[in-house]
C-alpha positions in Angstrom: 8.5 -12.2 -7.5 5.9 -14.4 -5.9 8.2 -15.5 -3.1 8.9 -11.9 -2.4 5.6 -10.9 -2.0 4.6 -14.4 0.0 7.3 -13.7 2.6 6.2 -10.1 3.0 9.3 -8.6 1.9 8.1 -5.9 -0.4 7.1 -4.1 3.0 9.6 -4.2 5.6 7.9 -4.9 8.8 8.3 -2.3 11.8 10.4 -3.8 14.0 13.7 -4.2 11.4 12.6 -0.6 10.2 13.4 1.0 13.3 16.6 -1.4 13.5 17.8 -0.2 11.1 16.9 3.6 11.9 18.9 2.9 15.2 21.8 1.8 13.3 21.7 4.6 11.1 21.3 6.9 14.3 24.6 5.4 15.5 26.5 5.8 12.7 25.7 9.4 12.1 27.2 10.4 15.6 30.6 8.4 15.0 30.8 10.0 11.7 29.9 13.4 12.8 33.2 13.6 15.0 35.3 13.2 11.7 34.5 16.3 9.5 35.5 14.4 6.1 32.6 12.3 6.4 29.9 15.1 6.8 28.2 13.8 4.3 28.2 10.3 5.8 26.5 11.8 8.7 23.9 13.9 7.1 23.2 10.8 4.9 23.0 8.2 7.8 20.4 10.9 10.0 18.5 11.5 7.0 17.8 7.2 6.7 17.5 7.3 10.3 14.9 9.9 9.7 13.1 8.1 7.3 13.4 4.7 9.0 12.1 5.9 12.2 8.9 7.5 10.2 8.4 4.4 8.4 8.5 2.3 11.4 6.0 4.7 13.0 3.9 4.0 9.6 4.0 0.2 9.6 3.1 0.5 14.0 0.5 2.3 13.3 -1.1 0.2 10.8 -1.2 -2.8 13.6 -3.0 -0.6 15.8 -6.7 -0.9 16.5 -9.0 1.4 18.4 -12.1 -0.4 18.4 -15.4 0.6 16.0 -14.9 -2.1 13.3 -18.5 -3.0 13.8 -19.3 0.5 11.7 -16.3 0.0 9.4 -18.5 -2.0 7.1 -21.4 1.0 6.8 -18.5 3.5 6.7 -17.3 1.7 3.4 -20.9 1.5 2.3 -21.2 4.8 2.2 -18.4 5.3 0.5 -19.5 3.5 -2.3 -22.8 5.4 -2.3 -21.0 8.4 -2.6 -18.8 7.2 -5.2 -22.3 5.9 -6.9 -23.7 9.4 -6.7 -21.0 11.5 -8.4 -21.1 8.7 -11.3 -18.2 7.0 -10.5 -17.2 3.3 -11.7 -17.9 0.5 -8.8 -15.0 -1.2 -7.6 -16.6 -4.9 -8.9 -17.3 -3.1 -12.2 -13.5 -1.9 -12.6 -12.2 -5.6 -11.0 -14.4 -7.5 -13.9 -11.6 -6.9 -16.2 -9.1 -8.7 -14.5 -11.3 -11.7 -13.1 -10.6 -14.7 -15.2 -7.5 -13.8 -16.3 -4.9 -15.2 -14.0 -1.7 -13.8 -15.0 -3.4 -10.2 -14.9 -4.6 -10.9 -11.2 -1.0 -12.0 -10.5 0.5 -9.0 -12.0 -2.0 -6.3 -9.9 -1.3 -8.3 -6.9 2.2 -8.3 -7.0 2.6 -4.5 -8.3 0.6 -3.8 -5.1 2.8 -5.6 -3.2 6.1 -4.6 -4.6 6.0 -1.2 -6.6 4.4 0.8 -3.6 7.7 0.9 -1.4 10.3 0.2 -4.2 9.1 3.5 -6.5 8.9 5.3 -3.3 12.3 4.8 -2.1 13.7 4.8 -5.7 12.7 8.1 -6.0 14.1 9.3 -2.3 17.0 8.4 -2.8 17.4 9.9 -6.4 16.6 13.7 -4.6 18.9 12.6 -1.9 21.7 12.2 -3.7 21.3 13.9 -6.7 19.0 16.8 -5.8 20.0 17.5 -2.2 18.9 21.4 -2.8 15.1 20.2 -3.4 15.5 17.4 0.3 13.7 19.6 2.4 10.9 20.0 0.1 10.7 16.6 -0.3 10.9 15.4 3.2 8.5 17.9 4.7 5.6 17.5 1.9 6.5 13.4 2.3 5.8 13.5 6.3 2.9 16.1 5.9 1.0 14.0 3.3 1.8 10.7 5.5 1.1 11.8 8.8 -2.4 13.1 7.6 -3.1 9.6 5.9 -2.4 8.2 9.6 -4.6 10.5 11.3 -7.6 9.9 9.0 -6.9 5.7 9.0 -7.4 5.6 12.7 -11.6 6.0 11.7 -11.6 2.5 10.7 -13.1 1.9 6.7 -13.6 -1.7 5.6 -12.0 -1.9 1.8 -14.4 -2.9 -0.5 -12.8 -6.9 -0.7 -14.7 -6.9 3.0 -17.7 -6.0 2.3 -19.8 -8.8 0.4 -22.4 -6.2 -0.4 -20.1 -5.0 -3.2 -19.4 -8.3 -4.9 -15.3 -7.4 -4.9 -13.1 -10.5 -5.2 -10.0 -10.4 -3.0 -7.4 -11.2 -5.7 -4.8 -11.6 -3.1 -6.5 -14.5 -1.7 -7.4 -16.2 -5.1 -3.6 -15.9 -6.3 -2.0 -16.6 -2.7 -0.4 -13.2 -3.2 -1.9 -11.4 -0.1 1.2 -9.0 2.0 -1.6 -8.5 4.7 -1.2 -12.6 5.1 2.6 -12.0 5.7 2.2 -9.3 8.2 0.9 -10.9 11.1 -1.5 -7.9 12.9 -2.1 -5.7 10.0 -4.9 -3.8 10.3 -6.8 -4.3 7.3 -9.4 -1.8 8.2 -7.2 1.4 7.7 -8.1 1.6 3.9 -9.4 5.7 3.7 -7.3 7.1 2.7 -4.8 5.1 0.6 -1.1 5.6 1.7 -0.5 3.6 -1.8 -1.7 6.5 -3.5 -0.6 9.2 -1.3 3.2 7.6 -2.2 2.7 7.2 -5.7 1.3 10.8 -6.0 4.3 11.8 -4.5 6.5 9.7 -6.8 4.8 11.3 -9.5 4.8 15.0 -8.2 8.7 14.9 -7.0 9.8 13.6 -10.5 7.8 16.4 -12.5 9.1 19.3 -10.4 12.5 18.3 -9.9 13.8 16.6 -13.1 14.5 18.9 -16.1 13.6 16.3 -18.7 10.1 16.4 -20.8 9.8 12.9 -20.3 8.9 13.6 -16.4 5.4 13.4 -17.3 6.0 9.9 -18.0 5.7 9.7 -14.0 1.9 10.2 -13.9 1.7 6.8 -15.4 2.6 5.3 -11.9 -0.2 7.1 -9.6 -2.5 5.9 -12.4 -1.2 2.5 -12.6 -1.1 2.2 -9.0 -4.9 3.8 -8.7 -6.1 1.0 -11.1 -4.1 -1.5 -8.6 -5.7 -0.7 -5.9 -9.3 -0.9 -7.1 -9.3 -4.2 -9.3 -7.6 -5.8 -6.0 -10.4 -4.7 -4.1 -8.2 -3.2 -1.6 -9.6 0.5 -1.9 -12.2 2.6 -3.0 -11.5 5.4 -6.1 -12.7 7.8 -2.8 -9.2 6.7 -1.1 -7.2 7.7 -3.8 -8.8 10.9 -4.4 -8.7 12.0 -0.8 -4.9 10.8 -0.5 -4.4 12.9 -3.7 -5.9 15.9 -1.8 -3.9 15.7 1.7 -0.7 15.4 -1.2 -1.9 18.8 -2.3 -2.6 19.9 0.9 1.1 18.8 2.3 2.6 20.4 -1.0 1.1 23.7 -0.5 2.1 24.0 2.8 5.7 23.1 1.9 5.8 25.7 -0.9 4.4 28.6 2.3 7.4 27.7 3.9 10.5 29.6 2.0 13.2 26.8 3.2 11.0 24.4 1.9 10.4 25.6 -1.5 12.1 23.4 -4.1 14.5 25.4 -6.3 12.1 25.5 -9.8 9.7 27.2 -7.4 12.3 29.6 -6.5 13.2 30.0 -9.9 9.6 30.9 -10.8 9.3 33.6 -7.5 12.5 34.9 -9.0 11.4 35.3 -12.9 8.0 36.5 -11.5 9.3 39.3 -9.2 11.6 40.5 -12.3 9.0 40.4 -14.6 7.1 42.4 -12.3 9.9 44.7 -11.6 10.6 45.2 -15.0 6.8 46.4 -15.8 7.2 48.4 -13.0 10.3 50.5 -14.6 8.3 50.2 -17.6 5.3 52.2 -16.6 7.7 54.7 -14.8 9.8 55.4 -18.2 6.6 55.6 -20.2 
């Protein structure tokens, strides 16, 4: 696992993702010529689209637009807002793991690997097992991720890069820094946290789509991820809060478009309409 993190394999480089997208696009075109391979063609097309979006996210994260001289002050402003709200500071939360190397390594490994792994597994589960809910999934994820990227063009330093906050860069201590393994990565795109946006998306999709009463356990993933990004010094709690708000907005947009609504929401609308009709009939007959 340490080798995986240290070699940056938790986050696929954008060039590789773009290469995969090109291969999938070619496969989509070729498979489209045979009707029997229609599913393969559509699947390859969706993978190409996702890989292109992922490559754009990774590439955008490496872009710099200046303004880094104010990035530290922007981070300090977030810290002040959290203090006014009475939220625990990053240093206070991090005190739980400092001095416990095994716990630091667990947090750093989770930060580097669970982020994309859980996200990809969830997307594959929806696409392969719940295809009717794929439009909702794709639209929500694309809008939320795009909104995060737009805001991230405003440089904000993470807590670990602001000496005044007394937050330690745990990954630098354990040697599990993904940023060391990804040359050119922009470490000042901390607000909002895409880690949290995608972790919350995983929980949202499982809760909305799955039918098992155990689906609520999925909430553990964004909760654990929030703890991880804070104790590793990579994000403020405010970064997580803004990410969740953006995801909620993306979800609202998807629900507002009839063709993008998940099956469960459509069933709810049918039940509500049926109940309303029944009430109107009762009023007339009464």
